[in-house]
N, CA, C, O and the ligand as a Tripos MOL2 file, in Angstrom:
@<TRIPOS>MOLECULE
protein
  321   319    81     0     0
PROTEIN
NO_CHARGES

@<TRIPOS>ATOM
      1 N          10.6250   18.4230   13.7870 N.3       1 MET1
      2 CA         10.1230   19.1600   12.6310 C.3       1 MET1
      3 C          11.2690   19.4100   11.6440 C.2       1 MET1
      4 O          12.3280   19.9150   12.0180 O.2       1 MET1
      5 N          11.0400   19.0560   10.4070 N.am      2 ALA2
      6 CA         12.0960   19.2140    9.4060 C.3       2 ALA2
      7 C          11.8330   20.4420    8.5340 C.2       2 ALA2
      8 O          10.7090   20.6900    8.0970 O.2       2 ALA2
      9 N          12.8710   21.1760    8.3040 N.am      3 PHE3
     10 CA         12.7840   22.3190    7.4050 C.3       3 PHE3
     11 C          13.3360   21.9430    6.0450 C.2       3 PHE3
     12 O          14.3020   21.1860    5.9410 O.2       3 PHE3
     13 N          12.7300   22.4660    5.0260 N.am      4 SER4
     14 CA         13.3370   22.3240    3.7080 C.3       4 SER4
     15 C          14.5530   23.2430    3.6430 C.2       4 SER4
     16 O          14.7160   24.1380    4.4720 O.2       4 SER4
     17 N          15.3930   23.0110    2.6540 N.am      5 ARG5
     18 CA         16.5900   23.8310    2.5120 C.3       5 ARG5
     19 C          16.2020   25.3070    2.3200 C.2       5 ARG5
     20 O          16.8500   26.2090    2.8520 O.2       5 ARG5
     21 N          15.1530   25.5200    1.5640 N.am      6 HIS6
     22 CA         14.6970   26.8790    1.2910 C.3       6 HIS6
     23 C          14.2420   27.5700    2.5850 C.2       6 HIS6
     24 O          14.5780   28.7280    2.8300 O.2       6 HIS6
     25 N          13.4840   26.8540    3.3970 N.am      7 GLU7
     26 CA         13.0100   27.4200    4.6610 C.3       7 GLU7
     27 C          14.1670   27.7330    5.5950 C.2       7 GLU7
     28 O          14.1900   28.7650    6.2650 O.2       7 GLU7
     29 N          15.1140   26.8280    5.6230 N.am      8 LEU8
     30 CA         16.2910   27.0450    6.4690 C.3       8 LEU8
     31 C          17.0530   28.2940    6.0490 C.2       8 LEU8
     32 O          17.4920   29.0810    6.8870 O.2       8 LEU8
     33 N          17.2020   28.4610    4.7550 N.am      9 GLU9
     34 CA         17.9220   29.6250    4.2430 C.3       9 GLU9
     35 C          17.1910   30.9110    4.6120 C.2       9 GLU9
     36 O          17.8100   31.8980    5.0080 O.2       9 GLU9
     37 N          15.8970   30.8870    4.4800 N.am     10 ASN10
     38 CA         15.1030   32.0560    4.8540 C.3      10 ASN10
     39 C          15.2480   32.3800    6.3320 C.2      10 ASN10
     40 O          15.3930   33.5370    6.7240 O.2      10 ASN10
     41 N          15.2040   31.3400    7.1310 N.am     11 LEU11
     42 CA         15.3170   31.5030    8.5740 C.3      11 LEU11
     43 C          16.6630   32.1130    8.9510 C.2      11 LEU11
     44 O          16.7430   33.0360    9.7610 O.2      11 LEU11
     45 N          17.7050   31.5810    8.3490 N.am     12 LEU12
     46 CA         19.0480   32.0770    8.6200 C.3      12 LEU12
     47 C          19.1930   33.5330    8.1840 C.2      12 LEU12
     48 O          19.8350   34.3430    8.8530 O.2      12 LEU12
     49 N          18.5810   33.8360    7.0530 N.am     13 ARG13
     50 CA         18.6530   35.2090    6.5500 C.3      13 ARG13
     51 C          17.9740   36.1680    7.5240 C.2      13 ARG13
     52 O          18.4780   37.2600    7.7870 O.2      13 ARG13
     53 N          16.8320   35.7520    8.0530 N.am     14 LEU14
     54 CA         16.0960   36.5890    9.0070 C.3      14 LEU14
     55 C          16.9190   36.8270   10.2630 C.2      14 LEU14
     56 O          16.9990   37.9510   10.7580 O.2      14 LEU14
     57 N          17.5210   35.7770   10.7700 N.am     15 VAL15
     58 CA         18.3360   35.8960   11.9790 C.3      15 VAL15
     59 C          19.4800   36.8750   11.7460 C.2      15 VAL15
     60 O          19.7610   37.7360   12.5800 O.2      15 VAL15
     61 N          20.1320   36.7250   10.5970 N.am     16 THR16
     62 CA         21.2490   37.6020   10.2590 C.3      16 THR16
     63 C          20.7860   39.0460   10.1590 C.2      16 THR16
     64 O          21.4240   39.9590   10.6820 O.2      16 THR16
     65 N          19.6590   39.2330    9.4720 N.am     17 LEU17
     66 CA         19.1180   40.5720    9.3080 C.3      17 LEU17
     67 C          18.8590   41.2280   10.6570 C.2      17 LEU17
     68 O          19.2390   42.3740   10.8940 O.2      17 LEU17
     69 N          18.2170   40.4900   11.5170 N.am     18 THR18
     70 CA         17.8490   41.0370   12.8190 C.3      18 THR18
     71 C          19.0820   41.4990   13.5860 C.2      18 THR18
     72 O          19.0740   42.5490   14.2280 O.2      18 THR18
     73 N          20.1380   40.7000   13.5100 N.am     19 LYS19
     74 CA         21.3590   41.0790   14.2230 C.3      19 LYS19
     75 C          22.0070   42.3070   13.5980 C.2      19 LYS19
     76 O          22.5220   43.1850   14.2910 O.2      19 LYS19
     77 N          21.9660   42.3430   12.2530 N.am     20 ASP20
     78 CA         22.6300   43.4270   11.5450 C.3      20 ASP20
     79 C          22.0080   44.7860   11.8260 C.2      20 ASP20
     80 O          22.7110   45.7910   11.9270 O.2      20 ASP20
     81 N          20.7070   44.8090   11.9510 N.am     21 VAL21
     82 CA         20.0230   46.0910   11.9240 C.3      21 VAL21
     83 C          19.4810   46.5210   13.2850 C.2      21 VAL21
     84 O          18.6740   47.4470   13.3730 O.2      21 VAL21
     85 N          19.9120   45.8700   14.3100 N.am     22 GLU22
     86 CA         19.3570   46.2080   15.6130 C.3      22 GLU22
     87 C          19.7140   47.6470   16.0030 C.2      22 GLU22
     88 O          20.8890   48.0020   16.0980 O.2      22 GLU22
     89 N          18.6990   48.4540   16.2240 N.am     23 LEU23
     90 CA         18.8980   49.8360   16.6400 C.3      23 LEU23
     91 C          18.4770   49.9720   18.0950 C.2      23 LEU23
     92 O          17.5920   49.2500   18.5550 O.2      23 LEU23
     93 N          19.0930   50.8770   18.8120 N.am     24 ASN24
     94 CA         18.5110   51.2280   20.1080 C.3      24 ASN24
     95 C          17.5380   52.3870   19.8730 C.2      24 ASN24
     96 O          17.4600   52.9250   18.7680 O.2      24 ASN24
     97 N          16.8080   52.7610   20.9050 N.am     25 CYS25
     98 CA         15.7500   53.7700   20.7450 C.3      25 CYS25
     99 C          16.3190   55.0980   20.2670 C.2      25 CYS25
    100 O          15.7050   55.7830   19.4490 O.2      25 CYS25
    101 N          17.4780   55.4550   20.7720 N.am     26 GLU26
    102 CA         18.0730   56.7340   20.4110 C.3      26 GLU26
    103 C          18.3890   56.7800   18.9140 C.2      26 GLU26
    104 O          18.1030   57.7650   18.2320 O.2      26 GLU26
    105 N          18.9800   55.7030   18.4270 N.am     27 GLU27
    106 CA         19.3140   55.6220   17.0070 C.3      27 GLU27
    107 C          18.0520   55.6080   16.1590 C.2      27 GLU27
    108 O          17.9880   56.2160   15.0910 O.2      27 GLU27
    109 N          17.0590   54.9020   16.6600 N.am     28 CYS28
    110 CA         15.8080   54.8040   15.9280 C.3      28 CYS28
    111 C          15.1480   56.1710   15.8120 C.2      28 CYS28
    112 O          14.7170   56.5670   14.7280 O.2      28 CYS28
    113 N          15.0680   56.8920   16.9240 N.am     29 LEU29
    114 CA         14.3900   58.1910   16.9190 C.3      29 LEU29
    115 C          15.1390   59.2100   16.0670 C.2      29 LEU29
    116 O          14.5360   60.1310   15.5160 O.2      29 LEU29
    117 N          16.4350   59.0430   15.9650 N.am     30 ALA30
    118 CA         17.2210   59.9430   15.1230 C.3      30 ALA30
    119 C          16.8380   59.7850   13.6540 C.2      30 ALA30
    120 O          16.9970   60.7120   12.8590 O.2      30 ALA30
    121 N          16.3390   58.6170   13.3040 N.am     31 LEU31
    122 CA         15.9890   58.3350   11.9050 C.3      31 LEU31
    123 C          14.4930   58.3800   11.6450 C.2      31 LEU31
    124 O          14.0510   58.3100   10.4980 O.2      31 LEU31
    125 N          13.7150   58.4970   12.7190 N.am     32 VAL32
    126 CA         12.2730   58.3400   12.5910 C.3      32 VAL32
    127 C          11.6500   59.4440   11.7230 C.2      32 VAL32
    128 O          10.6980   59.1850   10.9860 O.2      32 VAL32
    129 N          12.1790   60.6660   11.8060 N.am     33 ALA33
    130 CA         11.6390   61.7700   11.0060 C.3      33 ALA33
    131 C          11.8370   61.4930    9.5220 C.2      33 ALA33
    132 O          10.9270   61.6770    8.7140 O.2      33 ALA33
    133 N          13.0220   61.0550    9.1870 N.am     34 GLU34
    134 CA         13.3160   60.7340    7.7940 C.3      34 GLU34
    135 C          12.4320   59.5930    7.3090 C.2      34 GLU34
    136 O          11.9140   59.6110    6.1920 O.2      34 GLU34
    137 N          12.2780   58.6230    8.1620 N.am     35 PHE35
    138 CA         11.4420   57.4730    7.8310 C.3      35 PHE35
    139 C          10.0100   57.9140    7.5620 C.2      35 PHE35
    140 O           9.4060   57.5150    6.5660 O.2      35 PHE35
    141 N           9.4740   58.7350    8.4520 N.am     36 ALA36
    142 CA          8.0900   59.1900    8.3240 C.3      36 ALA36
    143 C           7.8990   59.9990    7.0490 C.2      36 ALA36
    144 O           6.8910   59.8410    6.3610 O.2      36 ALA36
    145 N           8.8570   60.8630    6.7290 N.am     37 GLU37
    146 CA          8.7530   61.6870    5.5220 C.3      37 GLU37
    147 C           8.7500   60.8280    4.2700 C.2      37 GLU37
    148 O           7.9250   61.0090    3.3740 O.2      37 GLU37
    149 N           9.6790   59.8960    4.2220 N.am     38 GLN38
    150 CA          9.7630   59.0270    3.0380 C.3      38 GLN38
    151 C           8.5140   58.1780    2.9080 C.2      38 GLN38
    152 O           8.0080   57.9430    1.8110 O.2      38 GLN38
    153 N           8.0350   57.7280    4.0440 N.am     39 HIS39
    154 CA          6.8780   56.8540    4.0360 C.3      39 HIS39
    155 C           5.6520   57.6150    3.5350 C.2      39 HIS39
    156 O           4.8840   57.1040    2.7200 O.2      39 HIS39
    157 N           5.4780   58.8360    4.0300 N.am     40 LEU40
    158 CA          4.3380   59.6590    3.6270 C.3      40 LEU40
    159 C           4.4340   60.0480    2.1600 C.2      40 LEU40
    160 O           3.4260   60.1370    1.4600 O.2      40 LEU40
    161 N           5.6490   60.2750    1.7100 N.am     41 ALA41
    162 CA          5.8490   60.6740    0.3190 C.3      41 ALA41
    163 C           5.6450   59.4990   -0.6130 C.2      41 ALA41
    164 O           5.7050   59.6520   -1.8330 O.2      41 ALA41
    165 N           5.4040   58.3310   -0.0510 N.am     42 GLY42
    166 CA          5.1610   57.1470   -0.8530 C.3      42 GLY42
    167 C           6.4320   56.6120   -1.4790 C.2      42 GLY42
    168 O           6.3880   55.7950   -2.3990 O.2      42 GLY42
    169 N           7.5690   57.0800   -0.9730 N.am     43 LYS43
    170 CA          8.8370   56.5790   -1.4920 C.3      43 LYS43
    171 C           9.1460   55.2410   -0.8550 C.2      43 LYS43
    172 O           8.6930   54.9330    0.2470 O.2      43 LYS43
    173 N           9.9120   54.4680   -1.5620 N.am     44 SER44
    174 CA         10.3320   53.2050   -0.9710 C.3      44 SER44
    175 C          11.3660   53.5070    0.1140 C.2      44 SER44
    176 O          12.2090   54.3930   -0.0270 O.2      44 SER44
    177 N          11.2720   52.7540    1.1790 N.am     45 ILE45
    178 CA         12.1640   52.9800    2.3020 C.3      45 ILE45
    179 C          13.5370   52.4120    1.9720 C.2      45 ILE45
    180 O          13.6830   51.2170    1.7160 O.2      45 ILE45
    181 N          14.5320   53.2770    1.9820 N.am     46 ARG46
    182 CA         15.8520   52.7720    1.6250 C.3      46 ARG46
    183 C          16.4300   51.9010    2.7350 C.2      46 ARG46
    184 O          15.9600   51.9090    3.8730 O.2      46 ARG46
    185 N          17.4400   51.1680    2.3740 N.am     47 ALA47
    186 CA         17.9470   50.0990    3.2370 C.3      47 ALA47
    187 C          18.1900   50.5500    4.6760 C.2      47 ALA47
    188 O          17.8180   49.8470    5.6160 O.2      47 ALA47
    189 N          18.8000   51.6950    4.8520 N.am     48 GLY48
    190 CA         19.1280   52.1600    6.1940 C.3      48 GLY48
    191 C          17.9090   52.3560    7.0640 C.2      48 GLY48
    192 O          17.9690   52.2480    8.2890 O.2      48 GLY48
    193 N          16.7900   52.6470    6.4010 N.am     49 LEU49
    194 CA         15.5830   52.9200    7.1690 C.3      49 LEU49
    195 C          14.7810   51.6690    7.4790 C.2      49 LEU49
    196 O          13.8340   51.7070    8.2640 O.2      49 LEU49
    197 N          15.1600   50.5750    6.8660 N.am     50 GLN50
    198 CA         14.4550   49.3400    7.1760 C.3      50 GLN50
    199 C          14.7060   48.9330    8.6170 C.2      50 GLN50
    200 O          13.8770   48.2800    9.2510 O.2      50 GLN50
    201 N          15.8610   49.3290    9.1190 N.am     51 ALA51
    202 CA         16.1640   49.0590   10.5190 C.3      51 ALA51
    203 C          15.1760   49.7840   11.4230 C.2      51 ALA51
    204 O          14.7760   49.2710   12.4680 O.2      51 ALA51
    205 N          14.7880   50.9930   11.0000 N.am     52 VAL52
    206 CA         13.7960   51.7560   11.7570 C.3      52 VAL52
    207 C          12.4680   51.0200   11.7760 C.2      52 VAL52
    208 O          11.8350   50.8610   12.8190 O.2      52 VAL52
    209 N          12.0670   50.5790   10.5990 N.am     53 GLU53
    210 CA         10.8120   49.8620   10.4830 C.3      53 GLU53
    211 C          10.7980   48.6450   11.4140 C.2      53 GLU53
    212 O           9.8000   48.3550   12.0730 O.2      53 GLU53
    213 N          11.9080   47.9580   11.4470 N.am     54 GLU54
    214 CA         11.9720   46.7610   12.2850 C.3      54 GLU54
    215 C          11.9710   47.1100   13.7720 C.2      54 GLU54
    216 O          11.3960   46.3930   14.5900 O.2      54 GLU54
    217 N          12.6160   48.2080   14.1040 N.am     55 HIS55
    218 CA         12.6040   48.6340   15.5040 C.3      55 HIS55
    219 C          11.1970   49.0520   15.9100 C.2      55 HIS55
    220 O          10.7420   48.7320   17.0080 O.2      55 HIS55
    221 N          10.5140   49.7640   15.0270 N.am     56 LEU56
    222 CA          9.1470   50.2080   15.3270 C.3      56 LEU56
    223 C           8.2060   49.0240   15.5390 C.2      56 LEU56
    224 O           7.2410   49.1000   16.3000 O.2      56 LEU56
    225 N           8.5100   47.9440   14.8550 N.am     57 ALA57
    226 CA          7.6550   46.7670   14.9660 C.3      57 ALA57
    227 C           7.7390   46.1250   16.3390 C.2      57 ALA57
    228 O           6.8220   45.4180   16.7570 O.2      57 ALA57
    229 N           8.8320   46.3690   17.0390 N.am     58 VAL58
    230 CA          9.0110   45.6980   18.3300 C.3      58 VAL58
    231 C           9.0450   46.6770   19.5100 C.2      58 VAL58
    232 O           9.0810   46.2440   20.6620 O.2      58 VAL58
    233 N           9.0360   47.9840   19.2440 N.am     59 CYS59
    234 CA          9.1940   48.9510   20.3320 C.3      59 CYS59
    235 C           7.9960   49.9060   20.3750 C.2      59 CYS59
    236 O           7.8460   50.7680   19.5090 O.2      59 CYS59
    237 N           7.1540   49.7420   21.3870 N.am     60 ASP60
    238 CA          5.9480   50.5690   21.5160 C.3      60 ASP60
    239 C           6.2810   52.0480   21.6380 C.2      60 ASP60
    240 O           5.6100   52.9030   21.0600 O.2      60 ASP60
    241 N           7.3190   52.3310   22.3930 N.am     61 GLU61
    242 CA          7.6890   53.7130   22.6810 C.3      61 GLU61
    243 C           8.0160   54.4820   21.3930 C.2      61 GLU61
    244 O           7.5030   55.5750   21.1560 O.2      61 GLU61
    245 N           8.8600   53.8940   20.5930 N.am     62 CYS62
    246 CA          9.2660   54.5390   19.3500 C.3      62 CYS62
    247 C           8.1210   54.5760   18.3490 C.2      62 CYS62
    248 O           8.0190   55.5030   17.5460 O.2      62 CYS62
    249 N           7.2670   53.5730   18.4000 N.am     63 ARG63
    250 CA          6.1430   53.5390   17.4670 C.3      63 ARG63
    251 C           5.1700   54.6760   17.7670 C.2      63 ARG63
    252 O           4.6310   55.2980   16.8520 O.2      63 ARG63
    253 N           4.9520   54.9400   19.0440 N.am     64 GLU64
    254 CA          4.0910   56.0680   19.4150 C.3      64 GLU64
    255 C           4.6750   57.3750   18.9070 C.2      64 GLU64
    256 O           3.9650   58.2380   18.3900 O.2      64 GLU64
    257 N           5.9710   57.4980   19.0640 N.am     65 GLU65
    258 CA          6.6800   58.6880   18.5950 C.3      65 GLU65
    259 C           6.5130   58.8400   17.0840 C.2      65 GLU65
    260 O           6.2520   59.9290   16.5720 O.2      65 GLU65
    261 N           6.6680   57.7400   16.4040 N.am     66 TYR66
    262 CA          6.5540   57.7270   14.9540 C.3      66 TYR66
    263 C           5.1350   58.0810   14.5090 C.2      66 TYR66
    264 O           4.9470   58.8540   13.5690 O.2      66 TYR66
    265 N           4.1450   57.5130   15.1880 N.am     67 GLU67
    266 CA          2.7620   57.7680   14.7930 C.3      67 GLU67
    267 C           2.3770   59.2200   15.0290 C.2      67 GLU67
    268 O           1.6510   59.8120   14.2310 O.2      67 GLU67
    269 N           2.8590   59.7890   16.1180 N.am     68 ALA68
    270 CA          2.6000   61.2020   16.3980 C.3      68 ALA68
    271 C           3.2340   62.0810   15.3360 C.2      68 ALA68
    272 O           2.6370   63.0550   14.8780 O.2      68 ALA68
    273 N           4.4200   61.7320   14.9620 N.am     69 LEU69
    274 CA          5.1470   62.4980   13.9510 C.3      69 LEU69
    275 C           4.4640   62.3950   12.5870 C.2      69 LEU69
    276 O           4.3390   63.3810   11.8610 O.2      69 LEU69
    277 N           4.0340   61.2030   12.2650 N.am     70 GLN70
    278 CA          3.3640   60.9770   10.9970 C.3      70 GLN70
    279 C           2.0700   61.7840   10.9160 C.2      70 GLN70
    280 O           1.7300   62.3530    9.8780 O.2      70 GLN70
    281 N           1.3610   61.8170   12.0420 N.am     71 GLN71
    282 CA          0.1390   62.6080   12.1560 C.3      71 GLN71
    283 C           0.4330   64.0800   11.8730 C.2      71 GLN71
    284 O          -0.2650   64.7280   11.0930 O.2      71 GLN71
    285 N           1.4710   64.5900   12.5140 N.am     72 THR72
    286 CA          1.8660   65.9860   12.3450 C.3      72 THR72
    287 C           2.2280   66.2780   10.9000 C.2      72 THR72
    288 O           1.7870   67.2740   10.3270 O.2      72 THR72
    289 N           3.0220   65.4170   10.3260 N.am     73 LEU73
    290 CA          3.4330   65.6130    8.9330 C.3      73 LEU73
    291 C           2.2390   65.5730    7.9880 C.2      73 LEU73
    292 O           2.1850   66.3340    7.0220 O.2      73 LEU73
    293 N           1.2980   64.7040    8.2550 N.am     74 ALA74
    294 CA          0.1090   64.5950    7.4080 C.3      74 ALA74
    295 C          -0.7120   65.8670    7.4910 C.2      74 ALA74
    296 O          -1.2710   66.3160    6.4900 O.2      74 ALA74
    297 N          -0.7880   66.4520    8.6840 N.am     75 GLU75
    298 CA         -1.5460   67.6920    8.8560 C.3      75 GLU75
    299 C          -0.8730   68.8460    8.1230 C.2      75 GLU75
    300 O          -1.5400   69.6510    7.4720 O.2      75 GLU75
    301 N           0.4360   68.9220    8.2300 N.am     76 ILE76
    302 CA          1.1910   69.9580    7.5160 C.3      76 ILE76
    303 C           0.9490   69.8230    6.0180 C.2      76 ILE76
    304 O           0.7230   70.8080    5.3160 O.2      76 ILE76
    305 N           1.0030   68.5910    5.5500 N.am     77 ASP77
    306 CA          0.7900   68.2880    4.1450 C.3      77 ASP77
    307 C          -0.5900   68.7480    3.6860 C.2      77 ASP77
    308 O          -0.7350   69.3140    2.6030 O.2      77 ASP77
    309 N          -1.6000   68.5030    4.5180 N.am     78 GLY78
    310 CA         -2.9650   68.8560    4.1880 C.3      78 GLY78
    311 C          -3.1780   70.3570    4.0800 C.2      78 GLY78
    312 O          -4.0730   70.8100    3.3660 O.2      78 GLY78
    313 N          -2.3520   71.1360    4.7900 N.am     79 ASP79
    314 CA         -2.4960   72.5840    4.7780 C.3      79 ASP79
    315 C          -1.9420   73.2200    3.5170 C.2      79 ASP79
    316 O          -2.3050   74.3440    3.1680 O.2      79 ASP79
    317 N          -1.0780   72.5110    2.8480 N.am     80 LEU80
    318 CA         -0.4180   73.1020    1.6870 C.3      80 LEU80
    319 C          -1.3490   73.1560    0.4770 C.2      80 LEU80
    320 O          -0.9500   73.6270   -0.5880 O.2      80 LEU80
    321 ZN         12.6130   52.1000   20.6810 Zn       81 ZN81
@<TRIPOS>BOND
     1     1     2 1
     2     2     3 1
     3     3     4 2
     4     3     5 am
     5     5     6 1
     6     6     7 1
     7     7     8 2
     8     7     9 am
     9     9    10 1
    10    10    11 1
    11    11    12 2
    12    11    13 am
    13    13    14 1
    14    14    15 1
    15    15    16 2
    16    15    17 am
    17    17    18 1
    18    18    19 1
    19    19    20 2
    20    19    21 am
    21    21    22 1
    22    22    23 1
    23    23    24 2
    24    23    25 am
    25    25    26 1
    26    26    27 1
    27    27    28 2
    28    27    29 am
    29    29    30 1
    30    30    31 1
    31    31    32 2
    32    31    33 am
    33    33    34 1
    34    34    35 1
    35    35    36 2
    36    35    37 am
    37    37    38 1
    38    38    39 1
    39    39    40 2
    40    39    41 am
    41    41    42 1
    42    42    43 1
    43    43    44 2
    44    43    45 am
    45    45    46 1
    46    46    47 1
    47    47    48 2
    48    47    49 am
    49    49    50 1
    50    50    51 1
    51    51    52 2
    52    51    53 am
    53    53    54 1
    54    54    55 1
    55    55    56 2
    56    55    57 am
    57    57    58 1
    58    58    59 1
    59    59    60 2
    60    59    61 am
    61    61    62 1
    62    62    63 1
    63    63    64 2
    64    63    65 am
    65    65    66 1
    66    66    67 1
    67    67    68 2
    68    67    69 am
    69    69    70 1
    70    70    71 1
    71    71    72 2
    72    71    73 am
    73    73    74 1
    74    74    75 1
    75    75    76 2
    76    75    77 am
    77    77    78 1
    78    78    79 1
    79    79    80 2
    80    79    81 am
    81    81    82 1
    82    82    83 1
    83    83    84 2
    84    83    85 am
    85    85    86 1
    86    86    87 1
    87    87    88 2
    88    87    89 am
    89    89    90 1
    90    90    91 1
    91    91    92 2
    92    91    93 am
    93    93    94 1
    94    94    95 1
    95    95    96 2
    96    95    97 am
    97    97    98 1
    98    98    99 1
    99    99   100 2
   100    99   101 am
   101   101   102 1
   102   102   103 1
   103   103   104 2
   104   103   105 am
   105   105   106 1
   106   106   107 1
   107   107   108 2
   108   107   109 am
   109   109   110 1
   110   110   111 1
   111   111   112 2
   112   111   113 am
   113   113   114 1
   114   114   115 1
   115   115   116 2
   116   115   117 am
   117   117   118 1
   118   118   119 1
   119   119   120 2
   120   119   121 am
   121   121   122 1
   122   122   123 1
   123   123   124 2
   124   123   125 am
   125   125   126 1
   126   126   127 1
   127   127   128 2
   128   127   129 am
   129   129   130 1
   130   130   131 1
   131   131   132 2
   132   131   133 am
   133   133   134 1
   134   134   135 1
   135   135   136 2
   136   135   137 am
   137   137   138 1
   138   138   139 1
   139   139   140 2
   140   139   141 am
   141   141   142 1
   142   142   143 1
   143   143   144 2
   144   143   145 am
   145   145   146 1
   146   146   147 1
   147   147   148 2
   148   147   149 am
   149   149   150 1
   150   150   151 1
   151   151   152 2
   152   151   153 am
   153   153   154 1
   154   154   155 1
   155   155   156 2
   156   155   157 am
   157   157   158 1
   158   158   159 1
   159   159   160 2
   160   159   161 am
   161   161   162 1
   162   162   163 1
   163   163   164 2
   164   163   165 am
   165   165   166 1
   166   166   167 1
   167   167   168 2
   168   167   169 am
   169   169   170 1
   170   170   171 1
   171   171   172 2
   172   171   173 am
   173   173   174 1
   174   174   175 1
   175   175   176 2
   176   175   177 am
   177   177   178 1
   178   178   179 1
   179   179   180 2
   180   179   181 am
   181   181   182 1
   182   182   183 1
   183   183   184 2
   184   183   185 am
   185   185   186 1
   186   186   187 1
   187   187   188 2
   188   187   189 am
   189   189   190 1
   190   190   191 1
   191   191   192 2
   192   191   193 am
   193   193   194 1
   194   194   195 1
   195   195   196 2
   196   195   197 am
   197   197   198 1
   198   198   199 1
   199   199   200 2
   200   199   201 am
   201   201   202 1
   202   202   203 1
   203   203   204 2
   204   203   205 am
   205   205   206 1
   206   206   207 1
   207   207   208 2
   208   207   209 am
   209   209   210 1
   210   210   211 1
   211   211   212 2
   212   211   213 am
   213   213   214 1
   214   214   215 1
   215   215   216 2
   216   215   217 am
   217   217   218 1
   218   218   219 1
   219   219   220 2
   220   219   221 am
   221   221   222 1
   222   222   223 1
   223   223   224 2
   224   223   225 am
   225   225   226 1
   226   226   227 1
   227   227   228 2
   228   227   229 am
   229   229   230 1
   230   230   231 1
   231   231   232 2
   232   231   233 am
   233   233   234 1
   234   234   235 1
   235   235   236 2
   236   235   237 am
   237   237   238 1
   238   238   239 1
   239   239   240 2
   240   239   241 am
   241   241   242 1
   242   242   243 1
   243   243   244 2
   244   243   245 am
   245   245   246 1
   246   246   247 1
   247   247   248 2
   248   247   249 am
   249   249   250 1
   250   250   251 1
   251   251   252 2
   252   251   253 am
   253   253   254 1
   254   254   255 1
   255   255   256 2
   256   255   257 am
   257   257   258 1
   258   258   259 1
   259   259   260 2
   260   259   261 am
   261   261   262 1
   262   262   263 1
   263   263   264 2
   264   263   265 am
   265   265   266 1
   266   266   267 1
   267   267   268 2
   268   267   269 am
   269   269   270 1
   270   270   271 1
   271   271   272 2
   272   271   273 am
   273   273   274 1
   274   274   275 1
   275   275   276 2
   276   275   277 am
   277   277   278 1
   278   278   279 1
   279   279   280 2
   280   279   281 am
   281   281   282 1
   282   282   283 1
   283   283   284 2
   284   283   285 am
   285   285   286 1
   286   286   287 1
   287   287   288 2
   288   287   289 am
   289   289   290 1
   290   290   291 1
   291   291   292 2
   292   291   293 am
   293   293   294 1
   294   294   295 1
   295   295   296 2
   296   295   297 am
   297   297   298 1
   298   298   299 1
   299   299   300 2
   300   299   301 am
   301   301   302 1
   302   302   303 1
   303   303   304 2
   304   303   305 am
   305   305   306 1
   306   306   307 1
   307   307   308 2
   308   307   309 am
   309   309   310 1
   310   310   311 1
   311   311   312 2
   312   311   313 am
   313   313   314 1
   314   314   315 1
   315   315   316 2
   316   315   317 am
   317   317   318 1
   318   318   319 1
   319   319   320 2
@<TRIPOS>SUBSTRUCTURE
     1 MET1         2 RESIDUE 1 A MET
     2 ALA2         6 RESIDUE 1 A ALA
     3 PHE3        10 RESIDUE 1 A PHE
     4 SER4        14 RESIDUE 1 A SER
     5 ARG5        18 RESIDUE 1 A ARG
     6 HIS6        22 RESIDUE 1 A HIS
     7 GLU7        26 RESIDUE 1 A GLU
     8 LEU8        30 RESIDUE 1 A LEU
     9 GLU9        34 RESIDUE 1 A GLU
    10 ASN10       38 RESIDUE 1 A ASN
    11 LEU11       42 RESIDUE 1 A LEU
    12 LEU12       46 RESIDUE 1 A LEU
    13 ARG13       50 RESIDUE 1 A ARG
    14 LEU14       54 RESIDUE 1 A LEU
    15 VAL15       58 RESIDUE 1 A VAL
    16 THR16       62 RESIDUE 1 A THR
    17 LEU17       66 RESIDUE 1 A LEU
    18 THR18       70 RESIDUE 1 A THR
    19 LYS19       74 RESIDUE 1 A LYS
    20 ASP20       78 RESIDUE 1 A ASP
    21 VAL21       82 RESIDUE 1 A VAL
    22 GLU22       86 RESIDUE 1 A GLU
    23 LEU23       90 RESIDUE 1 A LEU
    24 ASN24       94 RESIDUE 1 A ASN
    25 CYS25       98 RESIDUE 1 A CYS
    26 GLU26      102 RESIDUE 1 A GLU
    27 GLU27      106 RESIDUE 1 A GLU
    28 CYS28      110 RESIDUE 1 A CYS
    29 LEU29      114 RESIDUE 1 A LEU
    30 ALA30      118 RESIDUE 1 A ALA
    31 LEU31      122 RESIDUE 1 A LEU
    32 VAL32      126 RESIDUE 1 A VAL
    33 ALA33      130 RESIDUE 1 A ALA
    34 GLU34      134 RESIDUE 1 A GLU
    35 PHE35      138 RESIDUE 1 A PHE
    36 ALA36      142 RESIDUE 1 A ALA
    37 GLU37      146 RESIDUE 1 A GLU
    38 GLN38      150 RESIDUE 1 A GLN
    39 HIS39      154 RESIDUE 1 A HIS
    40 LEU40      158 RESIDUE 1 A LEU
    41 ALA41      162 RESIDUE 1 A ALA
    42 GLY42      166 RESIDUE 1 A GLY
    43 LYS43      170 RESIDUE 1 A LYS
    44 SER44      174 RESIDUE 1 A SER
    45 ILE45      178 RESIDUE 1 A ILE
    46 ARG46      182 RESIDUE 1 A ARG
    47 ALA47      186 RESIDUE 1 A ALA
    48 GLY48      190 RESIDUE 1 A GLY
    49 LEU49      194 RESIDUE 1 A LEU
    50 GLN50      198 RESIDUE 1 A GLN
    51 ALA51      202 RESIDUE 1 A ALA
    52 VAL52      206 RESIDUE 1 A VAL
    53 GLU53      210 RESIDUE 1 A GLU
    54 GLU54      214 RESIDUE 1 A GLU
    55 HIS55      218 RESIDUE 1 A HIS
    56 LEU56      222 RESIDUE 1 A LEU
    57 ALA57      226 RESIDUE 1 A ALA
    58 VAL58      230 RESIDUE 1 A VAL
    59 CYS59      234 RESIDUE 1 A CYS
    60 ASP60      238 RESIDUE 1 A ASP
    61 GLU61      242 RESIDUE 1 A GLU
    62 CYS62      246 RESIDUE 1 A CYS
    63 ARG63      250 RESIDUE 1 A ARG
    64 GLU64      254 RESIDUE 1 A GLU
    65 GLU65      258 RESIDUE 1 A GLU
    66 TYR66      262 RESIDUE 1 A TYR
    67 GLU67      266 RESIDUE 1 A GLU
    68 ALA68      270 RESIDUE 1 A ALA
    69 LEU69      274 RESIDUE 1 A LEU
    70 GLN70      278 RESIDUE 1 A GLN
    71 GLN71      282 RESIDUE 1 A GLN
    72 THR72      286 RESIDUE 1 A THR
    73 LEU73      290 RESIDUE 1 A LEU
    74 ALA74      294 RESIDUE 1 A ALA
    75 GLU75      298 RESIDUE 1 A GLU
    76 ILE76      302 RESIDUE 1 A ILE
    77 ASP77      306 RESIDUE 1 A ASP
    78 GLY78      310 RESIDUE 1 A GLY
    79 ASP79      314 RESIDUE 1 A ASP
    80 LEU80      318 RESIDUE 1 A LEU
    81 ZN81       321 GROUP 0 **** ****
């Protein structure tokens, strides 16, 4: 299978990104509150938090934590 130059560049970029931003669960959970707040506020997720998003995409444990937190924040928001 042959890749075009453009596809190859994209692929390489993805690989690099994944290596750069790999978080462990502890690091991810430390940022998850900030991530959830920004996400709910409709703000764009700044670069540092993209690592969280990527970790959540592959880690069920942290995603559950994030979803619970998001739920809580949404309820608090609704009360105001
Ligand atoms: Zn995790």
